[in-house]
C-alpha positions as CSV (number, residue, x, y, z in Angstrom):
1,M,76.1,110.9,151.8
2,D,79.5,110.0,153.1
3,S,79.5,113.0,155.5
4,V,76.0,112.1,156.8
5,I,76.0,108.3,156.9
6,A,79.6,107.2,157.6
7,P,79.9,108.9,161.0
8,L,76.8,107.1,162.2
9,L,78.2,103.7,161.5
10,P,80.2,101.6,163.9
11,D,83.5,100.0,162.9
12,M,82.1,97.7,160.2
13,R,85.3,95.7,160.1
14,K,84.5,94.4,163.6
15,S,80.7,94.5,163.6
16,E,78.5,93.2,160.8
17,V,75.1,94.3,162.2
18,L,73.6,97.6,163.3
19,D,72.2,98.1,166.7
20,E,68.9,99.9,167.4
21,S,70.6,103.2,168.2
22,V,72.3,103.4,164.9
23,A,69.1,102.5,163.0
24,H,67.2,105.1,165.0
25,A,69.8,107.7,164.1
26,L,69.6,106.8,160.4
27,D,65.8,107.0,160.6
28,E,65.9,110.5,162.0
29,T,68.7,111.6,159.5
30,L,67.0,110.3,156.4
31,G,63.5,111.5,157.4
32,Q,64.2,115.2,157.6
33,G,65.6,118.0,155.5
34,A,66.6,117.7,151.9
35,L,67.2,114.0,152.3
36,G,63.6,113.3,153.5
37,T,62.1,115.1,150.5
38,R,64.4,113.8,147.8
39,L,64.9,110.2,148.8
40,E,62.2,107.6,148.0
41,S,64.0,104.8,149.8
42,F,67.4,103.9,151.3
43,K,69.3,100.7,151.8
44,L,72.6,99.9,153.5
45,W,74.3,96.7,152.2
46,R,76.8,94.4,153.7
47,R,79.4,92.8,151.4
48,D,77.7,89.4,151.4
49,G,74.4,90.9,150.1
50,T,72.7,91.3,153.5
51,I,70.6,94.5,154.0
52,L,71.8,96.0,157.2
53,Y,69.3,98.9,157.1
54,S,66.4,100.0,154.9
55,T,63.7,102.5,155.1
56,D,61.5,99.5,154.2
57,K,61.8,97.7,157.6
58,T,60.6,94.4,156.0
59,L,63.9,94.1,154.1
60,I,66.3,94.5,157.1
61,G,68.3,91.4,157.6
62,K,67.3,89.8,154.3
63,R,70.1,88.5,152.0
64,F,70.0,88.8,148.2
65,E,72.5,87.7,145.6
66,P,74.8,90.7,145.1
67,S,74.2,92.4,141.7
68,D,76.9,93.6,139.4
69,N,76.3,97.2,140.5
70,L,76.6,96.2,144.2
71,R,79.9,94.3,143.5
72,A,81.2,97.3,141.6
73,A,80.4,99.6,144.5
74,F,82.2,97.4,146.9
75,A,85.2,97.6,144.5
76,G,85.2,101.4,145.1
77,Q,83.1,102.6,142.2
78,M,80.0,104.8,142.3
79,V,77.2,103.3,140.1
80,S,74.0,105.0,139.0
81,E,71.0,104.0,136.8
82,F,67.9,105.9,135.8
83,D,64.5,104.2,135.7
84,K,66.0,100.7,135.7
85,L,64.4,99.0,138.7
86,D,64.9,95.4,137.8
87,D,66.6,94.1,141.0
88,S,64.8,91.6,143.2
89,D,65.0,93.9,146.2
90,S,63.3,96.9,144.3
91,E,59.7,95.7,144.3
92,A,58.5,98.7,146.5
93,E,60.3,101.2,144.2
94,R,58.7,99.7,141.1
95,A,55.3,99.8,142.7
96,S,55.7,103.5,143.5
97,G,55.4,104.4,139.8
98,L,57.9,107.3,140.2
99,H,60.9,108.0,138.0
100,L,63.8,107.2,140.3
101,L,67.6,107.6,140.0
102,E,69.2,104.5,141.6
103,I,72.6,105.2,143.1
104,Y,75.1,102.8,144.7
105,N,77.6,104.7,146.8
106,P,80.6,103.0,148.6
107,V,80.8,104.0,152.2
108,L,84.3,104.5,153.5
109,Q,85.4,104.0,157.1
110,P,86.6,107.6,158.0
111,W,89.8,106.5,159.8
112,S,90.8,103.7,157.4
113,G,89.5,104.7,154.0
114,E,88.3,101.1,153.5
115,V,84.9,100.3,151.8
116,V,82.9,98.8,154.6
117,A,79.4,99.1,153.3
118,V,77.4,100.3,150.3
119,S,74.5,102.7,150.5
120,E,71.8,102.3,147.9
121,F,69.3,105.1,147.6
122,Y,66.6,106.0,145.2
123,E,66.3,109.7,144.5
124,V,63.1,111.1,143.0
125,A,64.2,112.3,139.6
126,T,61.2,114.2,138.2
127,D,63.3,117.3,137.5
128,F,66.1,115.1,136.1
129,E,63.6,113.4,133.7
130,R,62.2,116.8,132.6
131,N,65.7,118.1,132.0
132,L,66.5,114.9,130.1
133,H,63.5,115.3,127.8
134,Q,64.4,119.0,127.2
135,A,68.0,118.0,126.4
136,L,66.7,115.3,124.0
137,I,64.5,117.8,122.2
138,R,67.3,120.3,121.9
139,T,69.6,117.6,120.6
140,W,67.1,116.5,118.0
141,L,66.6,120.1,116.9
142,D,70.4,120.6,116.7
143,V,70.8,117.4,114.7
144,A,68.0,118.5,112.4
145,A,69.6,121.9,111.8
146,V,73.0,120.4,111.3
147,T,71.6,117.8,108.9
148,A,69.8,120.4,106.9
149,A,72.9,122.5,106.6
150,F,74.9,119.5,105.7
151,F,72.3,118.4,103.1
152,L,72.3,121.9,101.5
153,G,76.1,121.9,101.4
154,L,76.3,118.4,100.1
155,S,73.7,119.2,97.5
156,A,75.8,122.1,96.3
157,I,78.9,119.9,96.2
158,V,77.1,117.1,94.3
159,F,75.8,119.6,91.8
160,R,79.2,121.0,91.1
161,G,80.7,117.6,91.1
162,S,78.1,116.3,88.6
163,R,78.9,119.2,86.2
164,M,82.7,118.4,86.5
165,I,82.1,114.7,85.9
166,S,80.1,115.4,82.8
167,S,82.8,117.7,81.5
168,Q,85.5,115.0,82.2
169,S,83.7,111.9,81.0
170,R,85.0,112.1,77.4
171,S,88.6,112.5,78.5
172,L,88.2,109.7,81.0
173,K,86.9,107.3,78.3
174,Q,90.0,108.1,76.3
175,R,92.2,107.6,79.3
176,I,90.5,104.3,80.0
177,A,91.3,103.1,76.5
178,E,94.9,104.1,76.9
179,L,95.2,102.5,80.4
180,S,93.7,99.3,79.0
181,D,96.5,99.1,76.5
182,L,99.1,99.8,79.2
183,L,97.5,97.2,81.4
184,A,97.9,94.6,78.8
185,Q,101.6,95.6,78.4
186,N,102.2,95.6,82.1
187,R,100.6,92.1,82.4
188,L,103.1,90.8,79.9
189,L,106.0,92.6,81.7
190,R,104.9,91.3,85.1
191,L,104.8,87.7,83.9
192,R,108.3,88.2,82.4
193,V,109.6,89.7,85.7
194,Q,108.0,86.9,87.7
195,R,109.6,84.2,85.5
196,A,112.9,86.0,85.8
197,S,112.7,86.4,89.6
198,Q,111.8,82.7,90.0
199,R,114.9,81.7,88.1
200,A,117.1,84.3,89.8
201,T,117.4,82.2,93.0
202,A,118.5,79.1,91.1
203,L,120.9,81.0,89.0
204,N,122.5,82.7,92.1
205,E,122.9,79.3,93.7
206,R,124.6,78.0,90.5
207,Y,126.9,81.0,90.4
208,L,128.0,80.4,94.0
209,R,128.5,76.7,93.2
210,R,130.7,77.6,90.2
211,I,132.7,80.1,92.3
212,G,133.2,77.4,95.0
213,A,134.3,75.0,92.3
214,D,136.8,77.5,90.9
215,L,138.2,78.1,94.4
216,H,138.4,74.4,95.1
217,D,140.0,73.4,91.8
218,G,142.4,76.2,91.7
219,P,143.7,78.1,94.8
220,A,142.7,75.3,97.2
221,Q,144.7,72.7,95.4
222,L,147.7,74.9,95.3
223,V,147.4,75.7,99.0
224,A,147.1,72.0,99.7
225,L,150.3,71.3,97.7
226,A,152.1,74.1,99.7
227,A,150.8,72.5,103.0
228,L,152.1,69.1,101.9
229,G,155.5,70.7,101.1
230,I,155.7,72.3,104.6
231,D,154.9,68.9,106.2
232,S,157.5,67.0,104.1
233,P,160.6,65.4,105.6
234,V,162.8,67.7,103.6
235,I,161.6,70.6,105.7
236,A,161.1,68.7,109.0
237,D,164.4,66.8,109.0
238,P,167.3,68.8,110.5
239,A,169.7,66.7,108.5
240,T,168.4,67.9,105.1
241,P,171.0,69.8,103.2
242,Q,170.5,73.6,103.1
243,S,170.3,73.7,99.3
244,K,167.6,71.0,99.1
245,R,165.6,72.7,101.9
246,A,165.9,76.1,100.0
247,Q,164.7,74.4,96.8
248,E,161.7,72.9,98.6
249,L,160.9,76.3,100.2
250,L,161.0,78.0,96.7
251,A,158.5,75.4,95.4
252,I,156.2,76.0,98.4
253,K,156.4,79.8,97.7
254,A,155.7,79.2,94.0
255,H,152.5,77.3,94.9
256,L,151.3,80.0,97.3
257,D,152.1,82.7,94.7
258,D,150.1,80.8,92.1
259,A,147.2,80.4,94.6
260,M,147.2,84.1,95.4
261,R,147.3,85.0,91.7
262,E,144.3,82.8,91.0
263,I,142.3,84.2,93.9
264,R,143.0,87.8,92.7
265,S,141.9,86.7,89.2
266,I,138.6,85.3,90.5
267,S,138.1,88.4,92.8
268,K,138.8,90.8,89.9
269,G,136.1,89.1,87.8
270,L,133.5,89.5,90.7
271,V,134.2,93.2,91.5
272,L,132.2,95.7,89.4
273,P,134.2,98.9,88.5
274,H,132.7,102.4,89.0
275,I,130.6,102.8,85.9
276,E,127.7,104.9,87.3
277,H,129.0,108.1,85.6
278,A,130.7,106.4,82.6
279,E,129.5,106.6,79.0
280,L,128.7,103.5,77.0
281,G,131.9,103.6,75.1
282,E,133.9,103.8,78.3
283,I,132.0,100.9,79.8
284,L,132.9,98.7,76.8
285,Q,136.5,99.8,76.9
286,L,136.7,98.9,80.6
287,A,135.2,95.4,80.0
288,V,137.5,94.7,77.1
289,R,140.7,96.1,78.8
290,A,140.0,94.0,82.0
291,H,139.6,90.8,79.8
292,E,142.8,91.5,77.9
293,E,144.8,92.1,81.1
294,R,143.4,88.9,82.7
295,T,143.8,86.6,79.7
296,G,146.4,88.2,77.5
297,V,144.1,87.8,74.5
298,K,143.6,90.7,72.1
299,V,140.0,91.7,71.6
300,T,138.8,93.9,68.7
301,L,136.4,96.7,69.7
302,S,134.1,98.5,67.2
303,M,131.5,101.2,68.0
304,T,129.1,102.8,65.5
305,G,126.3,105.2,66.0
306,G,125.9,107.9,68.7
307,H,125.2,107.5,72.4
308,A,122.4,108.2,74.9
309,P,122.1,108.4,78.7
310,L,121.7,105.0,80.2
311,S,120.3,104.0,83.6
312,P,122.6,102.3,86.1
313,A,120.8,99.0,85.6
314,A,121.4,99.2,81.8
315,K,125.1,100.0,82.3
316,I,125.6,97.1,84.7
317,C,123.7,94.7,82.4
318,I,125.9,95.7,79.4
319,F,129.2,95.5,81.4
320,R,128.3,92.0,82.7
321,F,127.1,90.9,79.3
322,V,130.4,91.8,77.7
323,Q,132.4,90.4,80.6
324,E,130.7,87.0,80.7
325,A,130.4,86.6,76.9
326,L,134.2,87.2,76.6
327,N,134.9,84.8,79.4
328,N,132.8,82.1,77.8
329,G,134.6,82.7,74.4
330,F,138.0,82.4,76.1
331,R,137.0,79.3,78.1
332,H,135.3,77.4,75.3
333,A,136.9,78.8,72.2
334,G,140.4,79.6,73.5
335,G,139.8,83.4,72.9
336,E,140.3,82.9,69.1
337,G,139.1,85.9,67.1
338,Q,137.3,87.6,69.9
339,S,135.6,90.9,69.1
340,V,133.0,93.3,70.6
341,E,130.7,95.5,68.4
342,K,128.3,98.3,69.5
343,H,125.4,99.6,67.2
344,F,123.1,102.4,68.2
345,D,120.2,103.7,66.0
346,G,118.7,106.3,68.4
347,E,116.2,104.0,70.2
348,R,118.0,100.6,70.5
349,V,121.5,99.8,71.5
350,C,122.8,96.5,70.3
351,I,126.0,94.7,71.6
352,E,127.5,91.7,69.9
353,V,130.4,89.6,71.3
354,A,131.9,87.1,68.8
355,D,134.7,84.5,68.6
356,A,136.1,82.3,65.9
357,G,135.9,79.0,67.8
358,A,134.4,75.6,66.8
359,G,130.9,76.6,67.9
360,F,128.2,74.6,69.7
361,D,124.5,73.9,69.5
362,P,122.6,76.8,71.2
363,Q,119.6,74.6,71.8
364,I,121.7,72.5,74.2
365,V,122.9,74.5,77.1
366,R,125.0,72.3,79.4
367,P,125.6,73.1,83.0
368,E,129.1,74.4,82.2
369,R,127.5,77.1,80.0
370,L,125.8,78.6,83.0
371,G,126.9,82.1,81.9
372,L,124.6,82.1,78.8
373,V,121.6,81.3,81.0
374,G,122.4,84.1,83.4
375,L,123.0,86.6,80.6
376,R,119.6,85.8,79.1
377,E,117.9,86.3,82.4
378,R,119.8,89.6,83.0
379,V,118.9,91.0,79.6
380,E,115.3,89.9,79.5
381,S,114.6,91.2,83.0
382,L,115.2,94.7,81.6
383,G,112.9,94.1,78.7
384,G,115.7,93.4,76.2
385,Q,116.3,90.7,73.7
386,F,119.0,88.1,73.8
387,T,120.1,85.7,71.0
388,V,122.9,83.3,70.4
389,T,124.0,82.1,66.9
390,S,126.8,79.5,66.5
391,S,128.3,77.5,63.7
392,Q,131.6,75.8,63.0
393,S,133.1,79.2,62.1
394,G,132.3,80.8,65.4
395,T,129.7,82.1,67.9
396,V,127.9,85.4,68.2
397,V,126.1,86.4,71.4
398,R,123.8,89.5,70.9
399,M,121.8,91.7,73.2
400,A,119.5,94.6,72.4
401,L,117.9,97.2,74.8
402,N,115.2,99.7,73.9
403,I,116.5,103.0,75.5
404,V,113.2,104.8,74.9
405,E,111.1,102.1,76.7
406,M,113.5,101.9,79.6
407,G,113.4,105.7,79.9
408,Q,109.6,105.7,80.1
409,T,109.6,103.0,82.8
């Protein structure tokens, strides 16, 4: 259509109407050859919806509201529809009763490539309709054949599956009963973990607050004393005797050394040693030795029973338990009569940390006894048990972990 129609048109960017010679040339072109036999009608549209040319002469010069298809054609797209003659300008085509293929074709100016008009033509589509019906019949036959083959294959799969389901129903019932028991256990464990996680944030904040208090009350005070000494008149006054100045500098250095010693002591308590590959006995010895070196208090260590492989979480829990329990005993009982005992019966490992202090009421855990709350949370988060017994003759902090259950989980 471009090769036939476009050369006949004037420069549509300058002229918006067709003269009689162009219309006559279009009449002759569209009325002969293949175009004359295949085209039912032809229209040439201007961008504003005006029909510049039509094989139906009564439509020439009339203006219609541009349809969506016409606007798309002016945007450079080719649009076609089959047997959908619902436009207001298609009354003659609807009255013909023929099956028509409606095509909107953008007409390009040969020398500019600009869309200057749109040709709308209705092609007699009898052969197209017949081919469409044949394709539809072949499609339905193919669908029927594929459906039948799929149904036969699915029937075979379902038959085999039903026999397999029947053979496995008894075992599934047994598994369901087992899973129901496990579900109940998991529900309890999940509730315990949720409670532990909810309290973990508060405990971490309290730990940070306690570390901040330790740094403020210890090293910070000593550093402040050293700073005051540096700013004192003894150092600043050039007339100060050398001996007095040296004495003041020694005092400042002593304050800084004490501050550094306390910082190292606090840091040493926070750093976890390499215990991933250590046995339980080595872990207990590490915790006891570190406490003795830091405090100078003798701790009695007793280990009975065998040993079993422990998970890294269990090793960290036991190390921190012994470390914090010994620190609490030293802080509140002066380290009097401190001891650590380990018992192992093949399934459960029990650790006891005791002292011979004045004791306290375990039902009343004051803020300064934050370590006991953290230890309980740490042990119970692994499914273990934590107990505290205290009297005037001393305090015993006890933890127990089921190695078999932890191995299964």
